[in-house]
Biotite code that builds the C-alpha atoms (Angstrom):
import biotite.structure as struc

atoms = struc.array([
    struc.Atom([92.634, 126.304, 159.339], chain_id="A", res_id=1, res_name="GLN", atom_name="CA", element="C"),
    struc.Atom([89.506, 126.382, 157.266], chain_id="A", res_id=2, res_name="VAL", atom_name="CA", element="C"),
    struc.Atom([89.773, 127.605, 153.691], chain_id="A", res_id=3, res_name="GLN", atom_name="CA", element="C"),
    struc.Atom([87.038, 127.738, 151.107], chain_id="A", res_id=4, res_name="LEU", atom_name="CA", element="C"),
    struc.Atom([87.665, 129.791, 147.986], chain_id="A", res_id=5, res_name="VAL", atom_name="CA", element="C"),
    struc.Atom([84.844, 129.777, 145.326], chain_id="A", res_id=6, res_name="GLU", atom_name="CA", element="C"),
    struc.Atom([85.274, 131.104, 141.802], chain_id="A", res_id=7, res_name="SER", atom_name="CA", element="C"),
    struc.Atom([83.935, 130.848, 138.259], chain_id="A", res_id=8, res_name="GLY", atom_name="CA", element="C"),
    struc.Atom([80.610, 132.785, 138.605], chain_id="A", res_id=9, res_name="GLY", atom_name="CA", element="C"),
    struc.Atom([79.561, 135.433, 136.219], chain_id="A", res_id=10, res_name="GLY", atom_name="CA", element="C"),
    struc.Atom([76.682, 136.748, 133.994], chain_id="A", res_id=11, res_name="LEU", atom_name="CA", element="C"),
    struc.Atom([75.318, 134.558, 131.514], chain_id="A", res_id=12, res_name="VAL", atom_name="CA", element="C"),
    struc.Atom([72.179, 134.323, 129.267], chain_id="A", res_id=13, res_name="GLN", atom_name="CA", element="C"),
    struc.Atom([69.549, 131.582, 129.871], chain_id="A", res_id=14, res_name="PRO", atom_name="CA", element="C"),
    struc.Atom([70.563, 128.319, 128.354], chain_id="A", res_id=15, res_name="GLY", atom_name="CA", element="C"),
    struc.Atom([74.346, 128.903, 128.877], chain_id="A", res_id=16, res_name="GLU", atom_name="CA", element="C"),
    struc.Atom([76.835, 127.075, 131.035], chain_id="A", res_id=17, res_name="SER", atom_name="CA", element="C"),
    struc.Atom([79.102, 127.970, 133.857], chain_id="A", res_id=18, res_name="LEU", atom_name="CA", element="C"),
    struc.Atom([81.737, 125.865, 135.713], chain_id="A", res_id=19, res_name="ARG", atom_name="CA", element="C"),
    struc.Atom([82.338, 126.873, 139.329], chain_id="A", res_id=20, res_name="LEU", atom_name="CA", element="C"),
    struc.Atom([85.397, 125.871, 141.247], chain_id="A", res_id=21, res_name="SER", atom_name="CA", element="C"),
    struc.Atom([86.184, 125.677, 145.025], chain_id="A", res_id=22, res_name="CYS", atom_name="CA", element="C"),
    struc.Atom([89.530, 125.114, 146.575], chain_id="A", res_id=23, res_name="VAL", atom_name="CA", element="C"),
    struc.Atom([89.168, 123.769, 150.087], chain_id="A", res_id=24, res_name="ALA", atom_name="CA", element="C"),
    struc.Atom([91.881, 123.202, 152.705], chain_id="A", res_id=25, res_name="SER", atom_name="CA", element="C"),
    struc.Atom([93.107, 119.747, 152.758], chain_id="A", res_id=26, res_name="GLY", atom_name="CA", element="C"),
    struc.Atom([92.175, 119.081, 156.347], chain_id="A", res_id=27, res_name="ASN", atom_name="CA", element="C"),
    struc.Atom([88.465, 119.394, 155.569], chain_id="A", res_id=28, res_name="ILE", atom_name="CA", element="C"),
    struc.Atom([88.469, 118.275, 151.892], chain_id="A", res_id=29, res_name="PHE", atom_name="CA", element="C"),
    struc.Atom([89.894, 114.925, 152.856], chain_id="A", res_id=30, res_name="ASN", atom_name="CA", element="C"),
    struc.Atom([87.644, 114.560, 155.902], chain_id="A", res_id=31, res_name="SER", atom_name="CA", element="C"),
    struc.Atom([84.140, 115.581, 154.751], chain_id="A", res_id=32, res_name="TYR", atom_name="CA", element="C"),
    struc.Atom([81.623, 115.052, 152.038], chain_id="A", res_id=33, res_name="ASP", atom_name="CA", element="C"),
    struc.Atom([81.550, 118.339, 150.023], chain_id="A", res_id=34, res_name="MET", atom_name="CA", element="C"),
    struc.Atom([78.696, 120.255, 148.482], chain_id="A", res_id=35, res_name="GLY", atom_name="CA", element="C"),
    struc.Atom([77.656, 123.336, 146.629], chain_id="A", res_id=36, res_name="TRP", atom_name="CA", element="C"),
    struc.Atom([74.981, 125.578, 148.235], chain_id="A", res_id=37, res_name="TYR", atom_name="CA", element="C"),
    struc.Atom([73.350, 128.743, 146.846], chain_id="A", res_id=38, res_name="ARG", atom_name="CA", element="C"),
    struc.Atom([71.438, 131.730, 148.192], chain_id="A", res_id=39, res_name="ARG", atom_name="CA", element="C"),
    struc.Atom([69.172, 133.478, 146.038], chain_id="A", res_id=40, res_name="ALA", atom_name="CA", element="C"),
    struc.Atom([68.045, 137.032, 146.767], chain_id="A", res_id=41, res_name="PRO", atom_name="CA", element="C"),
    struc.Atom([65.435, 137.005, 149.548], chain_id="A", res_id=42, res_name="GLY", atom_name="CA", element="C"),
    struc.Atom([65.680, 133.206, 149.965], chain_id="A", res_id=43, res_name="LYS", atom_name="CA", element="C"),
    struc.Atom([67.439, 130.920, 152.433], chain_id="A", res_id=44, res_name="GLN", atom_name="CA", element="C"),
    struc.Atom([70.537, 129.148, 151.504], chain_id="A", res_id=45, res_name="ARG", atom_name="CA", element="C"),
    struc.Atom([69.836, 125.813, 149.963], chain_id="A", res_id=46, res_name="GLU", atom_name="CA", element="C"),
    struc.Atom([71.988, 122.746, 149.042], chain_id="A", res_id=47, res_name="LEU", atom_name="CA", element="C"),
    struc.Atom([72.555, 122.178, 145.372], chain_id="A", res_id=48, res_name="VAL", atom_name="CA", element="C"),
    struc.Atom([74.544, 119.056, 145.210], chain_id="A", res_id=49, res_name="ALA", atom_name="CA", element="C"),
    struc.Atom([76.746, 116.782, 147.206], chain_id="A", res_id=50, res_name="VAL", atom_name="CA", element="C"),
    struc.Atom([79.698, 114.700, 146.399], chain_id="A", res_id=51, res_name="ILE", atom_name="CA", element="C"),
    struc.Atom([80.828, 112.207, 148.925], chain_id="A", res_id=52, res_name="MET", atom_name="CA", element="C"),
    struc.Atom([84.479, 111.331, 149.657], chain_id="A", res_id=53, res_name="ARG", atom_name="CA", element="C"),
    struc.Atom([84.018, 108.042, 147.760], chain_id="A", res_id=54, res_name="ARG", atom_name="CA", element="C"),
    struc.Atom([82.637, 109.938, 144.755], chain_id="A", res_id=55, res_name="GLY", atom_name="CA", element="C"),
    struc.Atom([78.868, 109.206, 145.147], chain_id="A", res_id=56, res_name="PHE", atom_name="CA", element="C"),
    struc.Atom([76.828, 112.105, 144.181], chain_id="A", res_id=57, res_name="THR", atom_name="CA", element="C"),
    struc.Atom([73.331, 113.477, 144.879], chain_id="A", res_id=58, res_name="ASN", atom_name="CA", element="C"),
    struc.Atom([71.451, 116.557, 143.701], chain_id="A", res_id=59, res_name="TYR", atom_name="CA", element="C"),
    struc.Atom([68.624, 118.638, 144.574], chain_id="A", res_id=60, res_name="SER", atom_name="CA", element="C"),
    struc.Atom([65.583, 118.238, 142.318], chain_id="A", res_id=61, res_name="ASP", atom_name="CA", element="C"),
    struc.Atom([66.230, 121.606, 140.648], chain_id="A", res_id=62, res_name="PHE", atom_name="CA", element="C"),
    struc.Atom([69.746, 120.569, 139.722], chain_id="A", res_id=63, res_name="ALA", atom_name="CA", element="C"),
    struc.Atom([69.395, 117.021, 138.833], chain_id="A", res_id=64, res_name="ARG", atom_name="CA", element="C"),
    struc.Atom([70.006, 116.603, 135.032], chain_id="A", res_id=65, res_name="GLY", atom_name="CA", element="C"),
    struc.Atom([71.547, 120.098, 134.521], chain_id="A", res_id=66, res_name="ARG", atom_name="CA", element="C"),
    struc.Atom([74.429, 120.315, 137.101], chain_id="A", res_id=67, res_name="PHE", atom_name="CA", element="C"),
    struc.Atom([77.224, 118.035, 137.702], chain_id="A", res_id=68, res_name="THR", atom_name="CA", element="C"),
    struc.Atom([79.403, 118.086, 140.798], chain_id="A", res_id=69, res_name="ILE", atom_name="CA", element="C"),
    struc.Atom([82.890, 116.563, 140.670], chain_id="A", res_id=70, res_name="SER", atom_name="CA", element="C"),
    struc.Atom([86.022, 116.733, 142.735], chain_id="A", res_id=71, res_name="ARG", atom_name="CA", element="C"),
    struc.Atom([89.731, 116.621, 142.317], chain_id="A", res_id=72, res_name="ASP", atom_name="CA", element="C"),
    struc.Atom([91.350, 115.107, 145.324], chain_id="A", res_id=73, res_name="ASN", atom_name="CA", element="C"),
    struc.Atom([94.779, 115.957, 144.043], chain_id="A", res_id=74, res_name="ALA", atom_name="CA", element="C"),
    struc.Atom([93.902, 119.564, 144.015], chain_id="A", res_id=75, res_name="LYS", atom_name="CA", element="C"),
    struc.Atom([91.524, 119.814, 146.916], chain_id="A", res_id=76, res_name="ASN", atom_name="CA", element="C"),
    struc.Atom([89.098, 121.129, 144.538], chain_id="A", res_id=77, res_name="THR", atom_name="CA", element="C"),
    struc.Atom([85.322, 120.480, 143.960], chain_id="A", res_id=78, res_name="VAL", atom_name="CA", element="C"),
    struc.Atom([83.572, 121.702, 140.749], chain_id="A", res_id=79, res_name="TYR", atom_name="CA", element="C"),
    struc.Atom([80.028, 122.466, 139.764], chain_id="A", res_id=80, res_name="LEU", atom_name="CA", element="C"),
    struc.Atom([79.209, 122.355, 136.063], chain_id="A", res_id=81, res_name="GLN", atom_name="CA", element="C"),
    struc.Atom([75.997, 124.025, 135.425], chain_id="A", res_id=82, res_name="MET", atom_name="CA", element="C"),
    struc.Atom([74.271, 123.651, 132.056], chain_id="A", res_id=83, res_name="ASN", atom_name="CA", element="C"),
    struc.Atom([70.972, 124.995, 130.745], chain_id="A", res_id=84, res_name="SER", atom_name="CA", element="C"),
    struc.Atom([70.978, 127.810, 133.175], chain_id="A", res_id=85, res_name="LEU", atom_name="CA", element="C"),
    struc.Atom([67.840, 129.478, 134.097], chain_id="A", res_id=86, res_name="LYS", atom_name="CA", element="C"),
    struc.Atom([67.063, 132.909, 135.493], chain_id="A", res_id=87, res_name="PRO", atom_name="CA", element="C"),
    struc.Atom([66.070, 131.224, 138.811], chain_id="A", res_id=88, res_name="GLU", atom_name="CA", element="C"),
    struc.Atom([69.471, 129.893, 139.110], chain_id="A", res_id=89, res_name="ASP", atom_name="CA", element="C"),
    struc.Atom([70.647, 133.370, 139.865], chain_id="A", res_id=90, res_name="THR", atom_name="CA", element="C"),
    struc.Atom([72.255, 133.214, 143.452], chain_id="A", res_id=91, res_name="ALA", atom_name="CA", element="C"),
    struc.Atom([75.547, 133.283, 145.250], chain_id="A", res_id=92, res_name="VAL", atom_name="CA", element="C"),
    struc.Atom([77.028, 129.906, 145.192], chain_id="A", res_id=93, res_name="TYR", atom_name="CA", element="C"),
    struc.Atom([79.078, 128.584, 148.036], chain_id="A", res_id=94, res_name="TYR", atom_name="CA", element="C"),
    struc.Atom([80.973, 125.304, 148.612], chain_id="A", res_id=95, res_name="CYS", atom_name="CA", element="C"),
    struc.Atom([81.129, 123.836, 151.997], chain_id="A", res_id=96, res_name="ASN", atom_name="CA", element="C"),
    struc.Atom([81.196, 120.424, 153.767], chain_id="A", res_id=97, res_name="VAL", atom_name="CA", element="C"),
    struc.Atom([78.013, 118.530, 154.106], chain_id="A", res_id=98, res_name="VAL", atom_name="CA", element="C"),
    struc.Atom([76.470, 119.123, 156.513], chain_id="A", res_id=99, res_name="PRO", atom_name="CA", element="C"),
    struc.Atom([77.874, 122.595, 156.628], chain_id="A", res_id=100, res_name="TYR", atom_name="CA", element="C"),
    struc.Atom([77.661, 122.797, 160.460], chain_id="A", res_id=101, res_name="TYR", atom_name="CA", element="C"),
    struc.Atom([80.348, 120.019, 160.747], chain_id="A", res_id=102, res_name="SER", atom_name="CA", element="C"),
    struc.Atom([82.927, 122.782, 160.733], chain_id="A", res_id=103, res_name="ILE", atom_name="CA", element="C"),
    struc.Atom([80.844, 125.348, 162.492], chain_id="A", res_id=104, res_name="GLY", atom_name="CA", element="C"),
    struc.Atom([79.131, 128.010, 160.540], chain_id="A", res_id=105, res_name="ASN", atom_name="CA", element="C"),
    struc.Atom([82.107, 129.056, 158.397], chain_id="A", res_id=106, res_name="TYR", atom_name="CA", element="C"),
    struc.Atom([81.403, 130.047, 154.825], chain_id="A", res_id=107, res_name="TRP", atom_name="CA", element="C"),
    struc.Atom([83.638, 131.515, 152.111], chain_id="A", res_id=108, res_name="GLY", atom_name="CA", element="C"),
    struc.Atom([82.932, 134.591, 150.050], chain_id="A", res_id=109, res_name="GLN", atom_name="CA", element="C"),
    struc.Atom([80.871, 132.696, 147.461], chain_id="A", res_id=110, res_name="GLY", atom_name="CA", element="C"),
    struc.Atom([80.679, 133.304, 143.721], chain_id="A", res_id=111, res_name="THR", atom_name="CA", element="C"),
    struc.Atom([77.881, 135.351, 142.164], chain_id="A", res_id=112, res_name="GLN", atom_name="CA", element="C"),
    struc.Atom([75.909, 133.628, 139.269], chain_id="A", res_id=113, res_name="VAL", atom_name="CA", element="C"),
    struc.Atom([73.570, 135.951, 137.304], chain_id="A", res_id=114, res_name="THR", atom_name="CA", element="C"),
    struc.Atom([71.416, 134.391, 134.576], chain_id="A", res_id=115, res_name="VAL", atom_name="CA", element="C"),
    struc.Atom([69.738, 137.161, 132.641], chain_id="A", res_id=116, res_name="SER", atom_name="CA", element="C"),
    struc.Atom([68.916, 137.961, 129.017], chain_id="A", res_id=117, res_name="SER", atom_name="CA", element="C"),
])
């Protein structure tokens, strides 16, 4: 059974920080690389950051230097620490395996991040 439950979003001002969390079912957390994606209004979903099972990370250009992805294998949880947030970071953020189609087209409910003054 696939479970992806995101949390931690909210409304913040530009320059502030948020930490997102995602609890995933163990059968996928232990078998796949994990990532955070986002979908901004009127735009396609895009990959934000990836963390591999061995802990290596990679970031999209807009996230590099501001966001940090991490995972707690004991808790089946992946995190996204987002600093220096900008209005253009406003989106619904989702976690999923990478590539997402490895488990079909399943998505959790996501968590809304709004950056506005």
